[in-house]
C-alpha positions in Angstrom: -38.8 94.0 10.8 -37.8 95.5 7.3 -40.2 94.9 4.5 -37.7 93.3 2.4 -37.1 90.6 5.1 -40.7 89.5 5.1 -40.5 87.1 2.3 -37.4 85.5 3.8 -39.0 84.5 6.9 -42.2 83.4 5.1 -40.0 81.2 2.9 -38.3 79.7 6.1 -41.7 78.8 7.2 -42.5 77.2 3.9 -39.4 75.0 4.2 -40.7 73.6 7.4 -44.1 72.6 5.6 -46.3 75.4 6.7 -48.0 75.6 3.1 -51.6 75.0 3.2 -51.5 73.3 6.7 -50.5 74.1 10.4 -47.2 73.0 11.5 -46.3 72.7 15.2 -43.2 74.8 16.0 -41.6 76.5 19.2 -39.3 79.6 19.3 -36.6 77.6 20.8 -36.7 75.6 17.4 -37.1 78.7 15.2 -34.0 80.4 16.7 -31.8 78.0 14.9 -33.9 77.9 11.9 -34.1 81.8 11.6 -30.6 82.1 13.1 -31.6 84.5 15.7 -32.7 84.8 19.3 -36.0 83.5 20.7 -37.0 86.8 21.4 -36.5 88.0 17.9 -38.2 85.0 16.6 -41.4 85.8 18.7 -41.3 89.3 17.3 -41.2 88.2 13.8 -43.9 85.7 14.2 -46.2 88.2 15.9 -45.3 90.7 13.0 -46.2 88.3 10.3 -49.5 87.4 12.1 -50.5 91.0 12.5 -50.0 91.6 8.8 -52.1 88.4 8.0 -49.2 86.6 6.3 -49.6 83.7 8.6 -52.2 82.3 10.9 -51.1 80.9 14.4 -52.6 79.0 17.2 -51.1 78.9 20.7 -50.9 75.5 22.0 -49.4 73.8 24.8 -45.7 73.5 24.3 -45.7 75.7 21.3 -47.5 77.2 18.3 -49.2 76.0 15.1 -48.4 78.2 12.2 -49.5 78.3 8.6 -48.6 80.7 5.8 -51.9 82.3 4.5 -52.7 83.0 0.8 -51.8 86.6 1.4 -48.3 85.5 2.5 -48.0 83.2 -0.6 -49.0 86.2 -2.8 -46.4 88.3 -1.2 -43.6 85.8 -1.9 -44.8 85.7 -5.5 -45.1 89.4 -5.9 -41.6 89.8 -4.4 -40.2 87.0 -6.8 -41.6 88.8 -9.8 -40.0 92.1 -8.5 -36.7 90.4 -8.3 -37.2 88.8 -11.7 -37.9 92.2 -13.1 -34.8 93.7 -11.8 -32.8 90.8 -13.3 -34.3 90.6 -16.8 -34.7 94.4 -17.2 -32.2 96.1 -15.2 -32.3 99.8 -15.0 -35.8 100.4 -16.2 -39.4 99.5 -15.6 -41.7 98.9 -18.6 -45.4 99.8 -18.5 -48.4 99.8 -21.0 -51.3 101.9 -20.7 -54.3 102.9 -22.7 -54.3 106.5 -24.2 -56.8 109.0 -22.9 -57.6 112.8 -23.2 -56.8 114.6 -20.0 -58.3 117.7 -18.4 -56.4 120.1 -20.4 -54.0 121.2 -17.8 -51.0 119.7 -19.3 -50.9 122.1 -22.2 -51.4 124.9 -19.7 -48.6 124.0 -17.3 -46.2 123.0 -20.0 -46.5 126.4 -21.6 -45.2 128.0 -18.4 -41.8 129.5 -18.9 -40.2 128.4 -15.4 -41.2 124.9 -16.1 -40.0 124.7 -19.6 -36.6 126.1 -18.6 -36.2 123.6 -15.7 -37.2 120.6 -17.9 -34.7 121.7 -20.5 -31.9 122.5 -18.0 -32.3 119.2 -16.1 -33.5 116.8 -18.8 -32.8 118.4 -22.1 -36.5 118.2 -22.9 -38.1 121.3 -24.4 -41.6 120.0 -23.6 -44.4 120.1 -26.2 -47.5 122.0 -24.7 -49.3 119.0 -23.4 -49.0 115.6 -21.6 -49.6 112.2 -22.9 -51.9 110.6 -20.5 -52.1 106.8 -20.2 -54.5 104.7 -18.0 -52.9 101.5 -16.6 -55.3 98.5 -17.0 -52.9 95.8 -15.4 -52.2 95.7 -11.6 -48.7 94.8 -12.0 -48.1 98.2 -13.8 -50.1 99.9 -11.2 -47.6 98.4 -8.6 -44.6 99.5 -10.7 -45.9 103.2 -10.9 -46.4 103.2 -7.2 -42.8 102.1 -6.7 -41.9 104.8 -9.0 -43.8 107.4 -6.9 -41.7 106.5 -4.0 -38.4 107.2 -5.5 -36.7 110.6 -5.7 -36.3 111.3 -9.5 -35.3 114.5 -11.1 -36.8 117.4 -9.1 -38.3 120.3 -11.0 -39.0 123.1 -8.6 -42.3 124.9 -8.3 -42.7 128.6 -8.6 -45.2 131.4 -8.2 -46.5 134.1 -10.5 -48.9 137.0 -10.1 -51.9 134.8 -10.1 -51.1 131.5 -8.5 -48.5 129.1 -7.1 -47.5 126.0 -9.2 -46.2 123.0 -7.4 -43.0 121.0 -8.0 -42.8 117.9 -9.9 -40.5 114.9 -10.2 -39.4 113.1 -13.5 -38.0 109.9 -14.7 -36.4 109.7 -18.2 -38.5 107.5 -20.5 -38.6 105.9 -24.0 -42.0 105.9 -25.6 -42.8 103.0 -28.1 -39.0 102.3 -28.1 -38.5 105.5 -30.3 -39.4 108.7 -28.8 -37.6 110.2 -25.8 -39.4 111.9 -23.0 -40.0 111.7 -19.1 -42.7 110.3 -16.9 -43.9 113.2 -14.5 -45.3 112.9 -11.1 -46.9 116.1 -9.9 -47.3 116.9 -6.3 -51.0 117.9 -6.9 -52.8 115.7 -9.4 -56.3 114.9 -10.5 -55.4 111.4 -11.4 -55.1 108.1 -9.5 -52.1 106.0 -9.4 -53.3 103.9 -12.4 -52.5 107.0 -14.6 -49.2 108.1 -16.0 -48.3 111.5 -17.5 -45.8 111.7 -20.2 -44.0 114.8 -21.4 -41.7 115.0 -24.6 -40.2 117.5 -27.0 -42.4 115.8 -29.6 -46.1 115.9 -30.3 -46.4 112.2 -29.4 -50.0 111.7 -30.7 -49.0 113.0 -34.2 -45.5 111.3 -34.3 -46.9 107.9 -33.3 -50.2 108.2 -35.1 -52.1 107.2 -32.0 -55.7 108.0 -30.6 -57.7 107.7 -27.5 -58.0 104.0 -26.5 -54.7 102.9 -28.0 -52.2 101.0 -26.0 -48.8 102.8 -25.7 -45.7 101.2 -24.3 -43.3 103.2 -22.0 -39.9 102.3 -20.7 -39.0 104.5 -17.6 -35.4 104.6 -16.7 -34.0 104.5 -13.1 -30.6 106.1 -13.8 -31.9 109.3 -12.4 -34.1 107.8 -9.7 -32.0 108.8 -6.7 -30.7 112.3 -7.8 -31.9 115.9 -7.8 
């Protein structure tokens, strides 16, 4: 079953009353409610059970089924995801707390092959350093995870006499509704998924007058999410 179909079938079970209580069902009944064969209904119920989105008890003449709190949370998360797409089409908005990184951003952004590629593909002449933000809200971490799965703008890696530099992918961004830049995902990163790295042609700390611990808002645009 496709991931996007899971909330559909959970909602179908809720329509029958499977919220906070068991309901008695059969696959012969579900085939009309789900609009598919009994075999497909059995497969869906088993998959929802294996993912712990429902509880089930096999009884004489059918099943007792109840949507779990995990299933309800998944429906709510999907609803928020759709609402986000409807209210903010074309971009994701995140907020993170500024912190000083490991100093690698300055080193990498000074490398000519990276600089040339960033300018050619994104029209960014990167300031030697990255703006590092730590996400403190779980909803932003989920957005960041979704972004990490999209293609974005590909920046190829390269090799010099001393070492190999890995490829990265980027998404165009606006920082604090004012300065253009890009969110960057490095293939090799010392940071967790609750951290985002921003590049820009501007010295953002100076231009925005921000320091470690300050909250910074970033809009990440998806118009280059599926292209090289």
